[in-house]
C-alpha positions in Angstrom: 144.0 79.2 22.3 145.6 77.3 19.4 143.3 75.3 17.2 145.9 73.1 15.7 147.6 70.2 17.5 150.7 71.0 19.5 152.3 67.6 19.1 152.6 65.3 16.0 151.8 61.7 16.6 153.9 59.1 14.7 150.8 56.8 14.8 148.0 58.6 13.0 145.2 56.4 14.4 146.3 56.7 18.1 145.0 60.3 18.7 141.6 59.3 17.3 141.5 56.2 19.4 142.2 58.4 22.4 139.3 60.7 21.4 137.0 57.7 21.1 138.1 56.5 24.5 137.1 59.9 25.9 133.7 59.7 24.2 133.0 56.3 25.6 134.6 56.5 29.0 133.3 59.9 30.0 129.9 59.1 28.5 129.8 56.0 30.7 130.6 57.9 33.9 127.0 58.9 34.4 125.9 55.3 34.5 128.8 54.6 36.8 127.6 57.2 39.2 124.0 56.0 39.0 125.2 52.4 39.9 127.6 53.6 42.6 125.1 55.7 44.5 122.6 52.9 44.7 124.2 51.6 47.9 127.0 54.1 48.6 126.1 57.6 50.0 126.7 60.1 47.1 129.1 62.6 48.8 131.3 59.8 50.3 131.3 57.9 47.0 132.5 61.0 45.1 135.0 61.9 47.8 136.7 58.5 47.9 136.6 58.3 44.2 138.6 61.5 43.8 140.8 60.8 46.8 141.9 57.4 45.3 142.3 58.6 41.8 144.1 61.8 42.8 146.5 59.9 45.0 147.4 57.4 42.3 147.8 60.2 39.6 149.9 62.4 41.9 152.2 59.5 42.8 152.8 59.1 39.1 153.2 62.7 38.0 154.2 64.4 41.2 157.9 63.2 41.5 158.6 64.6 38.0 156.4 67.6 37.7 155.7 68.9 41.2 159.2 69.2 42.7 161.8 71.9 42.9 161.0 74.9 40.8 157.7 73.2 39.7 156.5 72.7 43.3 153.1 74.3 43.6 153.1 77.7 45.4 150.8 78.6 48.2 148.9 80.9 45.8 148.5 78.2 43.3 147.2 75.8 45.9 144.7 78.4 46.9 143.5 78.6 43.3 143.4 74.8 43.1 141.2 74.7 46.2 138.7 77.3 44.8 138.5 75.5 41.4 138.2 72.0 43.1 135.3 73.3 45.3 133.4 74.8 42.4 134.0 71.9 39.9 134.4 68.7 42.0 132.4 69.5 45.2 129.6 71.8 44.0 129.7 70.4 40.5 130.3 66.7 40.6 129.3 66.2 44.2 125.9 67.7 43.6 125.6 65.7 40.4 126.1 62.5 42.4 123.5 63.6 44.9 121.0 64.3 42.0 121.6 60.9 40.4 120.2 59.2 43.5 116.8 60.3 42.0 117.5 60.6 38.3 118.3 58.3 35.4 121.9 58.6 34.2 121.0 59.6 30.7 118.7 62.4 31.8 121.4 63.8 34.2 124.0 63.7 31.4 121.6 65.8 29.1 121.2 68.4 31.8 125.0 68.5 32.3 125.4 68.9 28.6 124.3 72.6 29.1 127.7 73.3 30.7 129.3 74.8 27.5 126.4 77.2 27.3 126.8 78.3 30.9 130.5 78.6 30.4 130.2 81.1 27.6 127.7 83.2 29.5 129.7 83.1 32.8 132.8 84.2 30.9 130.8 87.0 29.2 129.7 88.2 32.7 133.1 87.9 34.3 135.0 89.6 31.4 132.2 92.1 30.7 132.2 91.1 27.0 129.3 91.5 24.6 126.6 88.8 24.7 126.2 87.7 21.1 123.1 86.5 19.3 124.6 83.0 19.3 125.0 83.0 23.0 121.3 84.2 23.5 120.0 81.5 21.1 122.1 78.8 22.8 120.8 79.9 26.2 117.2 79.9 25.0 117.7 76.4 23.4 119.5 75.0 26.5 116.8 76.4 28.9 114.0 75.1 26.7 115.6 71.7 26.6 116.0 71.5 30.3 112.3 72.6 30.7 111.2 69.9 28.3 113.3 67.3 30.2 111.7 68.3 33.5 108.1 68.9 32.4 107.6 67.8 28.8 105.5 65.0 27.4 106.1 61.7 29.2 108.0 63.4 31.9 108.3 61.7 35.3 111.3 63.6 36.7 112.2 64.4 40.2 112.2 68.2 39.8 114.3 68.9 42.9 117.0 66.5 41.8 117.0 68.0 38.3 117.2 71.5 39.6 120.2 70.4 41.7 122.0 69.1 38.6 121.3 72.4 36.8 122.9 74.2 39.7 125.8 71.7 39.6 126.3 72.4 36.0 126.4 76.2 36.6 129.0 75.6 39.4 131.1 73.5 37.1 131.0 76.2 34.4 131.9 78.9 36.9 134.9 76.8 38.1 136.0 76.2 34.5 136.0 79.9 33.7 137.8 80.7 37.0 140.4 78.1 36.3 141.6 80.1 33.3 141.9 83.3 35.3 143.9 82.1 38.3 147.5 80.9 38.8 147.7 77.1 38.6 150.6 74.6 38.4 151.9 74.3 34.8 151.4 70.6 34.3 147.8 69.6 33.6 148.0 66.2 35.3 149.5 67.9 38.4 146.5 70.3 38.4 144.0 67.5 38.0 145.6 65.3 40.7 145.7 68.2 43.2 142.1 69.1 42.4 141.0 65.5 43.0 142.9 65.3 46.3 141.4 68.6 47.6 137.9 67.9 46.2 138.0 64.4 47.7 138.9 65.6 51.1 136.2 68.3 51.1 133.5 65.9 49.9 134.4 63.4 52.6 134.2 66.1 55.3 130.8 67.2 53.9 129.7 63.6 53.8 130.7 63.2 57.5 128.9 66.5 58.4 125.7 65.4 56.7 125.6 62.0 58.5 126.6 59.8 55.5 129.1 57.7 57.5 126.2 56.7 59.7 124.3 55.6 56.5 127.2 53.8 55.0 126.8 50.0 55.3 130.0 48.4 54.0 128.4 44.9 54.0 125.4 46.2 52.2 127.4 47.7 49.2 126.2 45.8 46.1 128.5 44.4 43.5 126.9 46.8 41.0 127.8 49.8 43.1 131.3 48.5 43.7 131.8 48.0 39.9 130.4 51.5 39.3 132.8 53.0 41.8 135.9 51.2 40.5 135.0 52.2 36.9 134.7 55.8 38.0 138.1 55.7 39.7 140.1 53.9 37.0 138.3 54.5 33.7 136.4 57.7 34.3 139.0 59.6 36.2 142.5 58.3 35.4 142.4 56.6 31.9 139.9 58.9 30.3 141.7 62.1 31.4 145.1 60.7 30.2 143.5 60.0 26.8 142.0 63.5 26.8 145.4 65.2 27.4 146.9 63.1 24.6 144.0 63.8 22.2 144.1 67.5 23.1 147.8 67.7 22.3 147.6 65.8 19.0 144.3 66.7 17.4 142.7 70.0 16.4 140.7 71.7 19.2 137.5 71.5 17.0 137.8 67.7 16.9 138.4 67.4 20.6 135.5 69.7 21.4 133.1 67.2 19.9 133.1 65.3 23.2 130.8 68.0 24.6 127.9 66.7 22.6 128.9 63.1 21.9 129.2 62.3 25.7 125.5 62.9 26.5 124.4 60.8 23.5 126.7 57.9 24.7 125.3 58.3 28.2 121.7 58.1 27.1 122.5 55.1 24.9 124.3 53.2 27.7 121.7 54.0 30.2 119.0 52.5 27.9 121.0 49.5 26.8 122.6 48.5 30.1 120.3 49.9 32.7 117.0 49.7 30.9 116.4 53.5 31.3 113.3 54.6 29.4 113.7 56.7 26.3 110.6 58.7 26.8 109.5 61.5 24.5 110.7 64.3 26.9 114.2 62.7 27.0 114.4 62.5 23.2 113.0 65.9 22.5 114.6 67.8 25.4 117.9 66.0 24.8 117.9 66.9 21.1 117.3 70.5 21.9 120.1 70.6 24.4 122.6 68.9 22.1 121.5 71.5 19.5 122.4 74.3 21.9 125.8 72.7 22.6 126.5 72.3 18.8 125.6 75.9 18.3 128.0 77.1 20.9 130.9 74.8 20.1 130.4 74.9 16.4 129.8 78.7 16.4 133.1 79.4 18.1 134.9 77.0 15.8 133.5 78.9 12.8 134.4 82.2 14.3 138.0 81.1 14.7 138.2 79.8 11.1 136.8 83.2 9.8 139.3 85.0 12.1 142.2 83.0 10.6 140.9 83.5 7.1 140.6 87.3 7.7 144.1 87.5 9.3 145.5 85.6 6.3 143.9 88.0 3.9 145.2 91.0 5.8 148.7 89.4 6.0 148.7 88.7 2.3 147.7 92.3 1.5 150.4 93.9 3.7 153.1 91.4 3.2 153.3 90.7 6.9 151.5 87.4 7.2 154.4 85.1 8.1 154.3 83.6 11.5 151.5 85.8 12.9 148.3 84.3 11.6 146.1 83.0 14.4 148.1 84.6 17.2 146.5 87.1 19.7 147.8 90.6 19.6 150.8 91.2 21.8 150.0 92.1 25.4 146.5 90.7 25.2 145.5 87.3 26.5 143.2 85.0 24.6 139.6 84.6 25.5 139.7 82.9 28.9 136.8 80.6 27.8 138.7 79.9 24.5 136.8 76.7 23.8 133.7 76.2 26.0 134.7 72.6 26.5 138.1 73.2 28.1 139.1 74.2 31.6 142.0 74.0 34.1 145.3 74.0 32.2 143.6 72.6 29.1 141.6 70.0 31.1 138.0 69.3 30.0 135.0 70.7 31.7 132.1 69.8 29.6 130.7 67.5 32.2 131.0 67.1 35.9 131.7 63.5 35.6 134.6 63.6 33.2 138.1 64.2 34.5 136.7 64.6 37.7 
């Protein structure tokens, strides 16, 4: 996974504006979910959110990038379905169910453990060595979640919190799987198809669990409607487009910061807009979790820098450094989890409410 930008922007501030957009919009999706599920059943809310956003996105990118030789194959669509079920149905769908009983900021802090789970799932799948950094991050992340659920000042719905932990693990598993299976080449096509598939599955599950019987269209509040529309337009379409642009024009280490900025934004917006309490367990547990994410994301960034420095020294010593620094050995793929904050075709996976 390259760490330098693959495109050069003629407007130096535009990529950073795109990254700030990702920080704010994806950080706000947790509050959007909390508002939407107030009066809309959660599985139907998530399903129609993805169905609408995926349809619009595919209508824009499909004619150019999903036709002819670029048309998704049956095998690719099978992979899209598996990833969509893991990430959007089990990941974001269960997050939406959990937020019926949880504050948006607290849910965001639990979801912030996704990069930690991603590294551990990838180590299990690829049978690579579990490093001390991974162990420390896991201990910190687990401790942080425990403090959120049972620390000082805690009044948390334990069942809902456990559901969001499981949702985070599903999202992480889908993110790792997305790097190991054949998918369409264009990231926006992948995202649009995942949204369409995930949306249909979520709506079917909503029907099977009786949510249509509980859906009262006349009873949907203005707050829930605004939250739903915000998720469709800002959270799913605009933020993901901004992420793709930022990911192509900024170093990976800069883009990866959203993994620990988003939960901070979510907690701040929940407190400022929705009056969510900043209890001691939220501040303490959240700080521990963000520390775990910084350890994982920052540790991998440092390892990459040290690797490039070592490769540069070796190249200088042998006279063979031109053009080969930072590239993986021929015939060997890069770490499928490359950056713990990225997933299908370079799309982000740090939180189930992001591109999603």
